[in-house]
DONU-381002 format. One record per residue (C-alpha): residue in three letters; x negated, z, y. Coordinates in steps of 0.5 Angstrom, whole numbers, plus 500, padded with zeros to 3 digits. Each point is the difference from the previous one (the first is absolute). Layout:
ALAXZY;...
This chain:
MET823183092;ASP501507502;ILE506501505;ALA498507502;GLY494498503;LEU503495505;TYR502506504;ASP497505504;TYR504506499;GLU496504504;GLN501496506;THR505503506;PHE504496505;ALA502503506;LEU508502501;HIS501500508;LEU506504501;VAL506497505;ASN505503504;PRO506498495;THR505498506;THR495496504;GLU495499495;GLU494501505;GLU494503497;LEU499508500;GLY493500500;ILE500503493;VAL496497495;PHE500502492;GLN495497495;ILE504499494;ARG497499493;SER502497494;ALA504504495;GLU495498495;SER494503504;ASP496505497;GLU502505505;ALA508499498;LYS498499493;LYS497507500;VAL506503503;GLN504497494;ARG496502495;GLU500507502;GLN508500501;ILE500497493;ASP495505497;ASP504506503;MET507497498;LEU497500492;GLU498507501;ARG506502502;GLN504496495;GLN495504495;ARG502507502;GLY508498501;LYS500500507;LEU504495504;ILE499498508;LYS505502505;GLY503495505;GLU495502505;GLN494500496;ALA502493498;ILE501498508;ASN493503501;ARG497496495;GLU503493503;LEU497503507;GLU493501497;LYS500493497;ALA502497506;VAL495504504;SER495497495;TYR501493503;ILE498502507;ALA493499501;SER499502507;TRP504500506;ASP499500508;TRP505503504;GLY497496506;GLU501506505;ARG492500501;ARG499493502;GLN507500504;ARG498506504;ASP492497501;ALA503493502;ARG505504505;PHE494504503;GLY495494500;ARG496503495;SER496497494;HIS502502493;PRO494500496;GLU500497492;VAL498506496;LYS496498494;TRP500505495;PRO495500494;VAL504498493;ILE497506497;GLY504505504;SER506496501;HIS504504496;LEU498506505;LEU504496505;GLU506499496;TRP500507498;PHE500502507;TRP505496503;GLU505502494;LEU498507502;SER501499507;ALA507496500;ALA503507497;ARG496505505;ARG504504505;GLN500498507;GLY499506505;MET501501508;ASN493497501;GLY500495495;PRO499499492;ASP499507496;PRO494500496;ILE501498493;ALA500507496;PHE497501494;ALA507502497;ASP502493502;ILE494497496;ALA501504494;ALA508498500;TRP497492501;VAL495501494;ARG506503495;LEU505495502;THR495494500;GLY496502494;THR494498505;ILE493504498;ILE496501506;ARG493503500;ARG498505505;ASP496496504;GLU506495501;LEU504506502;THR494501505;ILE500493502;LEU508500501;ARG500507504;GLN495497505;MET504493500;ASP506504502;ALA496504506;ALA497494503;TYR507497500;ARG503506503;SER495500505;ALA501493502;VAL507501500;SER499506505;GLU496495504;GLU505495501;HIS505505502;ALA495503505;ASP499493503;ALA508499500;ARG501506504;ARG495499505;ARG503493501;SER507503500;GLU497505505;ALA496495504;ARG507495501;SER504506502;LYS495502505;ALA500493503;GLN507500500;ALA501506504;ALA495497505;ALA504494500;LYS506504502;ALA496504505;MET498494503;VAL507497500;GLY503507503;ARG496500506;
């Protein structure tokens, strides 16, 4: 009997972050995969290949590089995450939170988008666009091969995301202005 076949290394489990003091859930959930999963093994193989290549050239890695390698491995164990902010905000304002069904064939694009989006800068009016320079740096750092059509789709996703955030900010401003006007009207009535 093959023991390796008894366990599904691609299966993930939910890790709910809690407040270390109160042990109350924070609403942040990570989906964790096994160190034996294909994705984690891919990172491990890439690191071993790089290490062997360095050894052949007589180059050693520095402490910071070793730490970064360990971080890369740790990150490879995270399949996905949900910061919970969207669901919590929607619940607070009585809005439903639609479940997004993403086609399996394009799931890598969604993963890439969130990786790129997590590193974006925030401007005064919301998130800045993901710059071509940032995408190029991400491609170099991750070794990801990205086709032109995938780049176009990522840019369209970014534009749609920024548009949705802009609409949310506008809605929040309108609610704030309406609240301020209502408070001013209430004060004026009380002051009569």
